C-alpha positions in Angstrom: -0.4 0.4 -0.1 0.9 3.3 -0.2 2.7 5.7 2.1 -0.1 7.4 4.2 -1.3 10.7 2.7 -2.8 12.8 5.8 -4.6 15.3 5.7 -3.4 18.1 7.8 -0.4 18.6 9.6 2.3 20.2 9.9 6.3 22.0 9.3 8.1 22.0 11.9 12.3 23.7 11.5 14.8 24.0 13.8 13.5 27.4 15.5 10.5 25.5 16.7 13.0 22.9 18.3 15.0 25.8 19.5 12.4 27.6 20.7 10.5 24.5 22.7 13.9 23.7 24.2 14.5 27.2 25.7 10.8 27.4 27.2 11.7 23.8 28.9 15.0 24.6 29.9 14.7 28.6 30.9 11.1 29.3 30.7 10.5 28.6 34.8 10.8 31.0 37.9 10.7 34.7 36.5 10.5 33.5 33.2 7.2 31.2 33.9 5.5 33.3 30.8 8.4 35.0 28.6 7.0 33.2 25.6 3.5 33.5 26.4 4.1 37.3 25.9 6.5 37.2 23.0 3.2 35.5 21.8 0.6 37.9 22.3 3.0 40.0 21.6 4.0 39.0 17.8 0.5 37.9 17.0 -1.4 41.1 17.7 1.8 43.2 15.8 0.8 40.2 13.1 -2.4 41.3 12.5 -3.0 44.7 13.2 -4.9 44.2 17.2 -4.0 46.3 20.6 -5.1 42.9 22.5 -4.1 39.1 22.6 -4.7 36.5 25.0 -3.7 32.8 24.2 -5.3 30.5 25.0 -5.1 26.9 25.9 -6.9 26.1 23.4 -9.6 28.0 20.0 -12.1 26.9 21.8 -11.8 28.8 25.0 -10.7 31.6 22.9 -14.7 31.7 21.7 -15.8 31.0 24.9 -14.1 34.4 25.9 -15.4 36.1 23.2 -18.8 35.4 24.2 -17.9 36.1 28.2 -15.9 39.4 27.1 -19.7 40.3 25.1 -21.0 39.4 28.0 -23.8 37.5 26.4 -26.8 35.3 28.2 -29.5 33.5 28.7 -32.4 35.1 26.6 -29.8 36.0 23.7 -29.6 35.5 20.0 -26.4 35.2 18.0 -26.6 34.5 14.7 -24.5 31.3 13.6 -23.0 29.9 10.4 -24.4 26.6 10.2 -21.1 25.0 8.4 -18.5 24.8 10.8 -17.1 22.2 13.6 -19.3 22.1 16.4 -16.8 24.4 18.8 -18.6 27.7 16.9 -21.8 26.8 18.5 -20.7 25.4 21.8 -19.2 28.9 22.6 -22.2 30.3 22.4 -24.2 27.9 23.9 -21.5 27.9 27.1 -23.2 31.3 28.7 -26.4 29.9 27.6 -27.3 32.7 24.7 -29.1 30.6 21.4 -27.8 29.8 18.6 -30.0 30.9 15.4 -28.2 29.3 12.5 -28.0 30.7 9.0 -26.5 29.4 5.7 -24.0 29.4 3.9 -22.7 31.0 0.5 -21.7 27.9 -1.7 -18.3 29.3 -3.5 -17.4 30.0 -0.1 -18.7 28.3 2.7 -18.6 31.3 5.2 -21.7 32.9 6.5 -24.3 34.6 4.1 -24.8 38.1 5.1 -28.2 38.2 3.6 -29.5 35.0 5.7 -28.2 37.1 8.8 -30.6 40.1 8.2 -33.8 38.1 7.6 -32.7 36.3 10.6 -32.1 38.9 13.5 -34.7 40.0 15.5 -35.1 42.1 19.1 -33.4 39.4 21.2 -30.0 39.3 18.6 -26.6 40.3 20.1 -24.0 39.2 18.0 -23.4 37.4 15.1 -21.0 34.7 15.3 -18.9 34.2 11.6 -16.2 31.9 10.4 -13.9 32.4 7.9 -14.3 29.0 6.7 -10.7 27.2 4.9 -9.0 30.1 4.4 -11.6 31.9 2.4 -12.9 35.4 4.0 -16.2 35.9 5.0 -18.1 39.0 3.1 -17.1 41.4 6.6 -18.1 44.5 4.6 -21.3 44.2 4.3 -21.5 42.1 7.6 -20.2 45.3 9.2 -22.4 46.9 8.1 -25.2 45.2 9.1 -24.5 44.7 12.5 -23.9 48.7 13.0 -26.5 48.9 11.5 -28.6 46.8 14.0 -25.7 47.5 16.8 -25.0 44.2 17.1 -21.6 42.6 18.0 -19.6 40.3 15.4 -17.5 37.8 16.8 -14.2 36.2 13.8 -14.3 33.1 14.5 -11.0 33.1 12.1 -9.3 29.7 13.9 -8.6 28.4 10.2 -7.6 31.9 9.3 -4.0 32.6 10.6 -2.6 34.8 8.3 -5.9 35.4 6.1 -6.6 39.1 4.5 -9.9 40.2 3.6 -9.3 43.7 1.3 -6.0 43.9 2.8 -6.6 43.6 6.3 -6.1 40.8 8.7 -9.2 38.0 8.9 -9.5 38.5 13.1 -9.3 42.2 13.8 -11.9 43.6 11.9 -14.8 42.3 14.1 -15.3 43.7 17.9 -13.4 40.2 18.8 -11.7 37.9 16.7 -10.2 34.1 17.8 -7.7 32.6 16.0 -6.5 28.1 16.7 -3.7 26.6 16.9 -4.3 22.5 17.1 -2.8 20.4 15.3 -4.3 20.7 11.4 -4.4 24.5 11.3 -1.5 26.0 9.3 0.3 27.1 12.5 0.3 24.8 15.4 1.1 24.1 18.6 -0.9 20.7 19.2 -3.5 22.5 21.0 -3.4 26.8 21.1 -6.0 29.6 21.0 -6.2 33.4 20.8 -8.3 36.1 20.9 -7.8 38.7 19.6 -9.6 42.6 20.7 -9.1 46.9 20.0 -11.4 47.0 22.5 -10.1 47.7 26.1 -13.0 46.7 28.2 -13.7 43.4 26.6 -10.1 42.4 26.8 -10.0 43.3 30.4 -13.0 41.2 30.6 -11.7 38.3 28.7 -8.6 38.4 30.9 -10.3 38.5 34.1 -12.3 35.6 33.6 -9.6 33.4 31.9 -7.7 33.8 35.0 -9.9 32.2 37.0 -11.8 36.2 38.1 -8.7 36.7 39.6 -8.7 39.7 42.0 -5.9 40.3 44.3 -6.7 44.4 45.1 -9.2 42.3 47.4 -7.1 39.8 49.1 -4.2 37.2 47.7 -6.0 34.4 45.5 -9.5 35.6 45.4 -12.1 34.8 43.0 -14.6 37.4 42.9 -17.0 35.2 40.2 -17.0 32.1 38.5 -13.9 32.1 36.3 -12.1 29.9 34.2 -8.8 28.6 33.7 -7.6 29.4 30.3 -4.1 29.8 29.4 -2.0 29.0 27.5 1.6 26.8 29.3 4.7 28.8 28.3 6.0 26.0 26.8 3.0 24.9 24.2 3.4 29.0 23.3 6.9 29.0 22.3 6.2 26.3 19.4 3.5 28.6 18.2 5.6 31.7 18.2 7.6 29.6 16.2 5.4 28.8 13.4 4.0 32.7 14.2 7.1 34.0 13.1 7.4 31.9 9.9 3.2 32.0 9.0 4.4 33.5 5.5 6.9 30.4 4.7 4.2 28.0 5.6 1.1 30.0 4.0 4.1 29.7 0.6 3.7 26.2 1.5 0.4 25.7 1.3 0.2 27.6 -1.5 2.6 25.2 -3.5 0.1 22.4 -2.3 -3.2 24.5 -3.4 -2.0 24.9 -7.1 -0.9 21.4 -7.5 -4.5 20.5 -6.5 -5.2 23.3 -8.8 -3.8 21.8 -11.8 -4.3 18.0 -10.9 -7.7 18.3 -10.8 -8.7 20.5 -13.9 -10.0 17.6 -15.8 -11.9 16.0 -13.3 -15.6 17.1 -14.7 -16.8 15.5 -11.4 -14.7 17.2 -8.5 -15.6 21.3 -8.1 -12.8 22.8 -6.6 -13.4 26.1 -4.7 -11.0 28.9 -4.7 -10.3 32.1 -3.1 -12.3 34.8 -4.5 -10.9 38.8 -5.1 -10.9 40.6 -1.6 -9.1 37.7 0.4 -5.8 36.9 0.3 -6.1 32.8 1.4 -3.8 30.9 3.9 -4.7 28.0 1.5 -5.2 26.2 5.1 -7.2 22.9 3.5 -8.4 22.4 -0.3 -12.4 21.8 -0.3 -14.6 21.4 -3.5 -17.4 19.4 -4.3 -18.1 15.8 -5.4 -20.9 16.5 -8.0 -24.1 14.6 -9.0 -22.5 13.2 -11.9 -20.3 11.6 -10.1 -20.9 6.8 -10.2 -20.1 7.0 -6.3 -21.5 8.7 -4.0 -19.3 11.2 -1.7 -19.1 9.1 1.5 -17.7 5.9 -0.9 -15.3 7.6 -2.5 -13.5 8.9 1.0 -13.9 4.8 2.2 -11.9 3.6 -0.7 -9.7 6.6 -0.8 -8.7 5.8 2.9 -8.9 1.9 3.3 -7.6 1.2 -0.3 -5.7 3.9 -1.4 -4.1 5.4 2.1 -4.9 9.0 1.0 -6.9 10.5 3.8 -9.8 12.8 2.9 -12.2 14.3 4.5 -16.2 15.0 4.7 -17.7 18.6 5.4 -18.4 19.5 8.2 -22.2 18.3 10.0 -24.8 21.2 9.4 -24.7 22.6 13.1 -27.9 23.0 13.7 -29.2 19.3 13.1 -26.9 17.5 16.2 -28.2 17.3 19.4 -28.9 20.4 21.8 -29.5 22.2 18.6 -32.5 23.3 16.3 -32.8 24.7 12.9 -35.1 27.9 12.9 -34.4 28.5 8.3 -33.5 26.5 6.0 -29.5 25.9 4.8 -29.4 24.0 1.9 -26.7 25.3 1.0 -24.6 24.1 4.1 -26.7 20.7 3.9 -25.0 20.4 -0.1 -22.0 21.0 1.4 -22.3 18.4 4.5 -23.4 15.7 1.6 -21.2 17.1 -1.3 -18.3 18.9 0.4 -14.9 17.3 0.4 -11.5 18.2 1.8 -8.2 17.3 0.6 -4.9 16.2 1.8 -3.1 19.7 2.7 -0.1 18.1 5.1 2.6 20.0 5.0 4.7 17.3 3.8 3.0 16.4 1.0 4.7 16.2 -2.2 3.4 17.2 -5.6 3.4 13.8 -6.9 1.5 12.3 -3.6 -0.8 15.0 -4.7 -0.5 13.3 -8.6 -1.2 10.4 -6.8 -4.0 11.2 -5.0 -5.7 13.2 -8.4 -5.5 9.6 -10.2 -6.8 7.4 -7.5 -9.7 9.6 -7.8 -10.1 9.4 -11.5 -9.9 5.8 -11.3 -13.2 6.0 -8.8 -14.9 8.4 -10.6 -14.1 6.0 -14.4 -11.9 7.8 -16.1 -8.9 5.5 -17.7 -6.2 5.2 -15.5 -3.3 3.4 -14.1 -2.4 4.1 -10.4 1.4 4.0 -9.8 
């Protein structure tokens, strides 16, 4: 069998090794948060925001966003239906209600006009996702939000390095959140980031992310129910090295994207999505659809690709409104289509051009082309 072609995975070099070793050897006592502070400062400067809080994971950053905006039971948050479930869970953690709306099928990001249709007097925020390296339509979203006086949370967990019309995703709304989980473009195994330009939101997020500790009252006093969402110094060191190399990592991902673009262009049963003109992608993932004229189902294709060809494709995310604990108020046909027909292609950093050609040859064979697998 062909050597495994992984769905995702990092590029780790000597800088990462050196930073982690330094954190292990020297990141204690007076320097216990040295790499955390460096990471927060570096990341804030990179995307152009005033404040950044490094968290244990992206889900914690999302939860802090909901806390910072004081979302609570009775509040409604308009949420894209197409995302990993952490997006919705972060709203549920504070007792607010998710109102799911559909996506633009060409970007897999929330459809701004569907946001407009879903706003009620209870609406307090919009939770959008910059999906798979594509940017949501932030001009229209921010226009709607400002007209209706509602907050905007950017779930940019997949979008480190993505720009919308020259501005970094995560820096445009009221709050931005990022992930450095192992399948992302910049990794720490786990790790997240909360960012904002609003001092009061930053202070509230920082307070609740550190057990609501208030030493002004007395040592180790907690003035509310808080959370231990702090990242570790060692993890921060690894992420810092990755963030410092982010443009290099984006170029590697872009090269993989171009290889797929070239090799999928003659496969009429597969539609590969490409960034729009207003988006400078990080090319974190190569995504698309298996079209209806295919002679195999999407799930059959993925199963065979993994079991027989050792190439790890993934389906689209399930529609979140279908999951236990959630309900759908509005139809989401585009999200449902991606759930049923969506494909995520292997884009691990160790993939070669020959690996991409192999994946595409296997796909052609499964789709009925006269293709020889080598």
